[in-house]
C-alpha positions as CSV (number, residue, x, y, z in Angstrom):
1,M,20.0,-42.9,58.5
2,I,17.9,-45.7,57.2
3,L,15.5,-44.3,55.2
4,G,12.3,-46.6,54.4
5,L,10.5,-45.1,51.7
6,G,6.8,-46.0,50.7
7,Q,3.9,-44.8,48.6
8,D,3.5,-42.1,50.8
9,T,6.5,-41.5,52.8
10,L,8.1,-38.2,50.5
11,S,4.5,-36.7,51.2
12,S,5.4,-36.0,54.7
13,E,6.9,-32.6,55.6
14,V,8.0,-33.8,58.4
15,V,10.2,-36.6,56.7
16,K,11.7,-34.7,53.9
17,Q,12.6,-32.0,57.1
18,E,14.2,-35.1,58.7
19,I,15.9,-36.1,55.4
20,E,17.4,-32.7,55.0
21,W,18.9,-32.7,58.4
22,A,20.6,-35.9,57.8
23,V,21.9,-34.2,54.4
24,D,23.4,-31.6,56.6
25,A,24.8,-33.4,59.2
26,N,26.7,-35.7,56.3
27,A,25.1,-38.4,57.5
28,T,24.8,-41.8,55.5
29,I,21.7,-42.4,53.9
30,I,20.6,-45.7,52.8
31,P,17.2,-45.7,51.0
32,I,15.0,-48.8,51.1
33,W,12.0,-49.2,48.9
34,H,9.2,-50.9,49.9
35,A,5.4,-51.3,49.2
36,R,6.1,-51.3,45.5
37,F,7.7,-47.6,45.9
38,K,9.9,-46.4,43.0
39,Y,11.6,-42.6,43.1
40,E,10.0,-40.3,40.4
41,A,11.4,-37.0,40.6
42,N,8.2,-35.5,39.4
43,N,6.1,-36.9,42.0
44,W,7.2,-34.9,45.0
45,N,8.7,-31.3,45.9
46,L,12.0,-32.1,46.7
47,S,14.9,-29.8,47.3
48,P,17.6,-30.4,44.9
49,R,19.8,-32.0,47.5
50,V,17.3,-34.9,48.4
51,H,16.4,-35.3,44.8
52,H,20.4,-35.7,44.0
53,L,20.5,-38.3,47.0
54,L,17.4,-40.4,46.0
55,A,18.2,-40.2,42.5
56,N,21.9,-41.2,42.7
57,T,22.3,-43.2,45.9
58,H,22.2,-47.5,45.7
59,T,18.9,-48.4,47.4
60,I,18.1,-51.7,48.9
61,R,14.6,-52.7,47.4
62,V,11.9,-55.3,48.8
63,L,10.6,-56.2,45.7
64,E,7.5,-58.1,47.2
65,E,5.6,-58.2,50.9
66,S,7.0,-61.1,52.3
67,A,9.2,-62.1,55.1
68,L,11.9,-63.5,52.7
69,A,12.1,-60.2,50.9
70,Y,12.2,-58.2,54.3
71,N,15.0,-60.9,55.5
72,N,16.9,-60.3,52.1
73,A,16.7,-56.5,52.6
74,I,18.0,-56.7,56.1
75,V,21.1,-59.1,55.1
76,E,22.0,-56.5,52.4
77,L,21.8,-53.7,54.8
78,L,23.6,-55.4,57.4
79,N,26.3,-56.4,54.6
80,R,26.7,-52.7,54.1
81,F,27.6,-51.9,57.5
82,G,30.0,-54.8,57.4
83,V,28.2,-57.6,58.9
84,T,27.8,-61.0,57.6
85,P,24.9,-62.8,59.0
């Protein structure tokens, strides 16, 4: 599961349920933080499983809103799947 996280993503009950389903299915979850997102546990009401996932999983970070930053994130994502563009 590619999990794009922005400032309001975790405010959605639907998104939180989809993350729970992915955890239940033992899916590989790769978080991508963009739009200056930073995970801080106290900001959202998340289950302990989702909190553990977001606090302890290596993330791909898009540090600025630019084509180059997103291109770098895509390259990093492809590398995680063993693809070297």
